[in-house]
N, C-alpha and C positions, 0 to 999 in steps of 0.2 A: 163618615162622620165629619163635619165640618170640624176644624181645630181651631182649638181656642187661643187666645192670645196668651201670651208668658204675662203672669201676675205682676202687677206693677205694686212698687211700693207703698205699704198701705196708707202712707202719711200722705201717697199724694191726692188722698180722698179726702183731707182734712184741709180747712184753709185759716181756722183760728184755734191756737191752742194757749190755755194758761196755765203756768207753773206757779204754785202755790208753795212757797215754804215758809214754815213758822218763824225762823231765825236764818239771819244772813250767815249763810255756808250751808244750809241745807240741801241746796243740789249738789252736794259730793252724790247723792241718791240719784240722779238722774241727767247729769250734766251731757253724758254721751248722747243722751236721748234727745237733748236740746240741740245738741250738733245734728243728729239726724233728720231733726224737722225742720231747721233752720234750712239745711243743704236742700231739701224738698220742695220748698218754697212755702212754708208754713208760716203765717202771722203770730208769732211766739212772743207773749207778753208774760212778765215777770212781777211776782208780788211778794214780797217779803213783810211778814207783819210786825216785825220787832227789829230795831238796831242794835239791841244787846248790847247796851254801853254799860249794863251791869256786870256783864260776862268778860268785858276786856282785859286781858293779863296786864299787869304791872308792868309799865313802862312806853306803855302804848298811848296816844291820845284817845278820847272817850269815843270819836266818831271813826275810828279806825276800821271796823268791820263795815261799816257802811259804804265807805271808798274801795274796800276790799270786794266788795259783793258786787259793786258796780262795775268794776274794772274785769271781776270775771265772767260778769253777763255779757258784756260787752263783745271778751273775748270769745266767747259761745257763739257771737253772731246777732245777739239781740240788740234792736236799735235803741239808744240811750232813753228814747222818750217812752220807752215800753217797758222801762225799769222804774217799779214803785216800791219805796220801803217806808212803811208804817212805823208806829212809834208805840206797841202795846206793849207792857212791861213783861220782861221775859220772865219766865215761871210763875206768872200770874193768871196765863190765859183761861183757865176753869173761871175766874172771877167775871170775865168779859165776854162770855158766851153771844149775849145778844148783840154787842157793837159790832162782834167779829162777825157774825151771821148777815149783818145788815150791808157790812162791807163787800161779803163775797155775793150777796143779793143784788146789789147795786151794780157790781160789775158783769155778772151773769146779765143782767139786762142791757147794761150799754156795750157789752163786747159779744156778748153770745159765743161762748167757745164751744167748739165741739168736743174737745179733748182737754181734760183737766190733770194736773198732774196733783199727786197730795200726798203726804205721809202714807205709810200704811194704816189699816185699821189695828194692826197688832202692834204699832208703836207704842211703847209704854210712859215717853215723856210726856208728863201732862198737858204742855204745850201743843204737842204735836197730835195728840188725842184729840183735843178740842178742835184743832183746824180740820183735820179727819172727820170729825162727827158733823160739825157745822158745813163743812165743805161738801161733804154728801147732802146734806138737806139742800143747800143752796143752788147745787149743780146737777140736780137730777135729770134735767135734759141733756146733758153730757155724757160720753164716756168718760169714765174714772180710771186712770191707773195710781196704785198706790207704791210710791218709790221705797227703795230697802235702805235703811239706817240701821246698819248691824247692832250699834252699839247700844241702840235702844230695845232690841227686840228679844225676846224668851222664844216665840213662834215667828214664822214667817210662811206665808204661802206663795212661793215663786211659781204663780199660774200662767205667767206672761214675761216675753224675753223680747229685748231689743238688741240686735245683733248689732257688734262694732267691729270696725277693721282697725290694724294696727294704727292707721294715722289718726281715727276717730279717738284712740286711747291716748295716743300721744298729745291731740289737741284738747282732752280733757285734763290731761296732768299740768299742760302748761296753763290752762285756764284757772286751775284749783290752785296754781303756785301761789296766785295773786294772793292767798290767805296768810300773809309772813306771821302775823298774830297767831293763827293757831296752829304753827309749825310744832308745836309738844304735843298736839294730841294724836294718839297713836291711829285713828282711823282717817289721819291727813296725809300720812305718809306714803311715799311713791310705791312702796312695796305692797302697803295694804290693799290700796286702790288697785294696782295692777293683777295683784293675788285673789282678788275677789271677781275681777273683771274674768280673770281667766277661769276660774271656777264654774262663773255661771256660763261663760262661752261652752266649756265640754258638757255643760248640762243640757246646752241648747244646739249643740253640735256645730259650733262654728268658733272661731279665734277667740272673740272677746264678746261680751254681752253685760246688759244691764238688766236685772231680774225685777219683776213688778207683781205686786196683787191685784189682780183683776177685779177691781171692785163693780164696775159697772160698764157693759158694752152696748152700745148702741149702733147698729147697723144701717146706714139710710137708705 
């Protein structure tokens, strides 16, 4: 029997990926996977739907989250001109379903991503749920993974895992540390991020991992 070649990294078959975050900082759920894709040579584009100026803690400038988000994305290896942040009003996304869908449709037409990272369909935050629903409608030609943000979940289908090394986890923590304004949030602590990565790693039988809901898989 002819020997088969060792399996290549799954990301090596992907040229274009789009990461969609309802809010600046939602890449907490997929930052390690962004690192893995960038390392594999995937063209990764990042789209946040809101600058979240209404959610900025007292004592910080209104645009602090946008700056933190851009620095984080660059630290993860995304090119500055592939980072886009829109200005939909936080917590009001359900009122803007059609404009949000149109933003997605335009990017699907122009960029044609093969993989799209969205919030999980189990996410209970109204903005995240809107992005997950309209994203599925717009990106039906792509594989879709729903990333995990435990603070918003009652249930979660961890049906896909992306393994991370200690190096990836360290780089993820360094990138997310750019969010100085979010340091008061329990999900932003190193202890929580490292602990969740370890739990998902145990489930996947690797050192560390990020878990995803497998929303749609297209094998070319």
